[in-house]
FIDREN-306524 format. One record per residue (C-alpha): residue number from 1; residue in three letters; x, y, z. Coordinates in nm, 2 decimals. Each point is the difference from the previous one (the first is absolute). Layout:
<nodes>
pos	code	px	py	pz
NUM	Ala	X	Y	Z;
...
</nodes>
This chain:
<nodes>
pos	code	px	py	pz
1	Unk	0.04	0.00	-0.02;
2	Unk	0.12	0.31	-0.15;
3	Unk	-0.25	0.26	-0.04;
4	Unk	-0.28	0.08	0.28;
5	Unk	-0.21	0.33	-0.10;
6	Unk	-0.19	0.09	0.31;
7	Unk	-0.34	0.22	-0.07;
8	Unk	-0.07	0.22	0.28;
9	Unk	0.31	-0.07	0.14;
10	Unk	0.05	0.34	0.24;
11	Unk	-0.23	-0.16	0.25;
12	Unk	0.09	-0.14	0.39;
13	Unk	0.00	-0.36	-0.12;
14	Unk	0.13	0.03	-0.34;
15	Unk	0.29	0.20	0.17;
16	Unk	0.08	-0.30	0.22;
17	Unk	0.00	-0.25	-0.26;
18	Unk	0.23	0.25	-0.21;
19	Unk	0.26	0.00	0.28;
20	Unk	-0.01	-0.39	0.03;
21	Unk	0.05	-0.08	-0.38;
22	Unk	0.32	0.26	0.01;
23	Unk	0.12	-0.17	0.24;
24	Unk	-0.04	-0.31	-0.05;
25	Unk	0.01	-0.07	-0.36;
26	Unk	0.14	0.15	-0.32;
27	Unk	-0.32	0.11	-0.11;
28	Unk	-0.06	0.30	-0.22;
29	Unk	-0.30	0.15	0.07;
30	Unk	-0.22	0.28	-0.17;
31	Unk	-0.24	0.21	0.23;
32	Unk	-0.30	0.16	-0.17;
33	Unk	-0.24	0.24	0.12;
34	Unk	-0.18	0.27	-0.13;
35	Unk	0.18	0.26	0.15;
36	Unk	0.21	-0.07	0.35;
37	Unk	0.39	-0.11	-0.08;
38	Unk	0.09	-0.22	0.27;
39	Unk	0.24	0.12	0.27;
40	Unk	0.36	-0.18	-0.10;
41	Unk	0.17	0.25	0.25;
42	Unk	0.06	-0.24	0.23;
43	Unk	0.14	-0.33	-0.19;
44	Unk	0.34	-0.08	-0.11;
45	Unk	0.13	0.12	-0.29;
46	Unk	0.03	-0.38	-0.17;
47	Unk	-0.38	-0.01	0.10;
48	Unk	-0.13	0.32	-0.14;
49	Unk	0.18	-0.08	-0.30;
50	Unk	-0.27	-0.32	-0.04;
51	Unk	-0.28	0.24	0.04;
52	Unk	-0.21	0.15	-0.32;
53	Unk	-0.26	0.24	-0.01;
54	Unk	-0.29	0.00	-0.21;
55	Unk	-0.30	0.23	-0.02;
56	Unk	-0.34	-0.23	-0.06;
57	Unk	-0.37	0.06	0.00;
58	Unk	-0.15	-0.36	0.08;
59	Unk	-0.31	0.18	-0.16;
60	Unk	0.18	0.04	-0.37;
61	Unk	-0.01	-0.39	-0.07;
62	Unk	0.27	0.00	-0.30;
63	Unk	0.28	0.19	0.19;
64	Unk	-0.09	-0.28	0.30;
65	Unk	0.02	-0.29	-0.27;
66	Unk	0.35	0.15	-0.10;
67	Unk	0.12	0.06	0.34;
68	Unk	-0.04	-0.40	0.06;
69	Unk	0.07	-0.15	-0.32;
70	Unk	0.41	-0.03	0.07;
71	Unk	-0.05	-0.06	0.36;
72	Unk	0.02	-0.35	0.21;
73	Unk	-0.22	0.08	0.29;
74	Unk	-0.23	0.33	0.07;
75	Unk	-0.07	0.05	0.35;
76	Unk	-0.30	0.21	0.01;
77	Unk	-0.06	0.24	0.33;
78	Unk	-0.21	0.24	-0.21;
79	Unk	-0.35	0.12	0.18;
80	Unk	-0.21	0.07	0.11;
81	Unk	-0.15	-0.37	-0.14;
82	Unk	-0.33	0.16	-0.03;
83	Unk	0.11	0.23	-0.28;
84	Unk	0.32	-0.22	-0.15;
85	Unk	-0.23	-0.28	0.01;
86	Unk	0.12	-0.38	-0.16;
87	Unk	0.25	0.26	-0.33;
88	Unk	0.36	-0.13	0.12;
89	Unk	-0.12	-0.36	0.00;
90	Unk	-0.20	0.02	-0.30;
91	Unk	0.28	0.16	-0.19;
92	Unk	0.25	-0.28	0.17;
93	Unk	-0.18	-0.31	-0.07;
94	Unk	-0.06	0.14	-0.38;
95	Unk	0.34	0.01	0.00;
96	Unk	0.11	-0.29	0.17;
97	Unk	0.22	0.18	0.26;
98	Unk	-0.02	-0.13	0.35;
99	Unk	-0.14	0.26	0.26;
100	Unk	-0.04	0.04	0.36;
101	Unk	-0.31	0.25	0.11;
102	Unk	0.07	0.11	0.37;
103	Unk	-0.30	0.10	0.02;
104	Unk	-0.31	-0.12	-0.26;
105	Unk	-0.15	-0.23	0.23;
106	Unk	-0.41	-0.05	-0.07;
107	Unk	-0.01	0.17	-0.35;
108	Unk	0.32	-0.17	-0.10;
109	Unk	-0.15	-0.35	0.12;
110	Unk	-0.31	0.05	-0.16;
111	Unk	0.18	0.12	-0.38;
112	Unk	0.19	-0.37	0.06;
113	Unk	-0.29	-0.21	0.05;
114	Unk	-0.10	0.14	-0.39;
115	Unk	0.32	-0.11	-0.12;
116	Unk	0.04	-0.43	-0.11;
117	Unk	0.39	-0.07	0.16;
118	Unk	0.13	-0.07	-0.36;
119	Unk	-0.09	0.35	-0.06;
120	Unk	0.29	0.11	0.28;
121	Unk	0.36	-0.06	-0.13;
122	Unk	0.14	0.15	0.29;
123	Unk	0.01	0.02	0.40;
124	Unk	-0.24	0.19	0.14;
125	Unk	-0.04	0.15	0.37;
126	Unk	-0.20	0.12	0.18;
127	Unk	-0.01	0.17	0.36;
128	Unk	-0.27	0.04	0.19;
129	Unk	0.16	0.18	0.33;
130	Unk	-0.20	0.06	0.32;
131	Unk	-0.17	0.31	-0.10;
132	Unk	-0.15	0.03	-0.26;
133	Unk	-0.01	-0.41	-0.05;
134	Unk	-0.02	-0.22	0.28;
135	Unk	-0.22	0.28	0.17;
136	Unk	-0.27	-0.05	-0.27;
137	Unk	0.09	-0.41	-0.08;
138	Unk	-0.02	-0.11	0.39;
139	Unk	-0.39	0.18	0.01;
140	Unk	-0.10	-0.21	-0.26;
141	Unk	0.16	-0.31	0.09;
142	Unk	-0.19	0.03	0.37;
143	Unk	-0.34	0.02	-0.18;
144	Unk	0.06	-0.28	-0.26;
145	Unk	0.10	-0.22	0.31;
146	Unk	-0.27	0.11	0.19;
147	Unk	-0.25	-0.07	-0.31;
148	Unk	0.16	-0.37	-0.01;
149	Unk	-0.02	-0.03	0.37;
150	Unk	-0.37	0.09	0.05;
151	Unk	-0.17	-0.03	-0.34;
152	Unk	-0.35	0.10	0.10;
153	Unk	0.10	0.32	0.17;
154	Unk	0.03	0.33	-0.11;
155	Unk	0.27	0.32	0.08;
156	Unk	-0.15	0.32	0.12;
157	Unk	0.31	0.18	0.02;
158	Unk	0.38	-0.03	0.02;
159	Unk	0.22	0.26	0.15;
160	Unk	0.31	0.11	-0.12;
161	Unk	0.28	0.22	0.14;
162	Unk	0.34	0.08	-0.06;
163	Unk	0.26	0.26	0.18;
164	Unk	0.31	0.03	-0.14;
165	Unk	0.30	0.28	0.13;
166	Unk	0.19	-0.07	-0.32;
167	Unk	0.06	0.35	-0.25;
168	Unk	-0.18	-0.15	-0.25;
169	Unk	0.00	0.16	-0.36;
170	Unk	-0.25	0.17	-0.17;
171	Unk	-0.02	-0.33	-0.28;
172	Unk	0.02	-0.24	0.33;
173	Unk	-0.32	0.18	0.17;
174	Unk	-0.18	0.00	-0.30;
175	Unk	0.05	-0.35	-0.05;
176	Unk	-0.10	-0.09	0.36;
177	Unk	-0.32	0.18	0.01;
178	Unk	-0.05	-0.19	-0.38;
179	Unk	0.10	-0.34	0.12;
180	Unk	-0.25	0.01	0.30;
181	Unk	-0.31	0.12	-0.18;
182	Unk	0.02	-0.32	-0.24;
183	Unk	0.27	0.13	-0.28;
184	Unk	-0.29	0.21	-0.18;
185	Unk	-0.24	-0.25	-0.02;
186	Unk	-0.31	0.05	0.20;
187	Unk	-0.09	0.08	0.28;
188	Unk	0.26	0.27	0.04;
189	Unk	-0.10	0.10	0.37;
190	Unk	0.36	0.13	0.14;
191	Unk	0.01	0.28	0.15;
192	Unk	0.32	0.27	0.06;
193	Unk	0.12	0.31	0.17;
194	Unk	0.14	0.32	-0.20;
195	Unk	0.00	0.29	0.19;
196	Unk	-0.17	-0.09	0.30;
197	Unk	-0.34	-0.12	-0.26;
198	Unk	-0.04	-0.37	-0.04;
199	Unk	-0.08	-0.04	-0.40;
200	Unk	-0.15	-0.30	-0.15;
201	Unk	0.25	-0.17	-0.21;
202	Unk	-0.12	-0.05	-0.40;
203	Unk	0.24	-0.16	-0.24;
</nodes>
């Protein structure tokens, strides 16, 4: 693996992953973002030489395909997933390039369910994460387990609350709210707190 493309490579998860790749491999990394360039000031000179920068808008399909075509691996950390959806994943599958989606969870799973395994020529890894991700999947598992054990009973309500001390980015915050409201599928019952007011979330 010589050429890795990091899309959305200035987020916290991406920066950590890039540092690990630079320190433990000889990989050449292209960091693709729409505007912000990665901060490489703290890297060794030999590591800085292995980082390239590409200005990329993932909503431009032709530019996205061109950025992916000569890569061994694409790691997508671009978000929020609510807006980006499966664009990167679809482009990678179309071109047969291995892909790691660090935040695609439910939309990516639903997209992959529409594909036959013979249509996917390279490895695809989807990271569920905790918030969002497992925080949305776990209640669904609880409901499914309850229905399996008590088929004649009904569930009147299920209260799900999460409190975090982490400093989430805007994209992560949007995806947390979106994930807890069903990933864009009805019912969209989640509310969030903005400027001392509760607002109902709409996709």
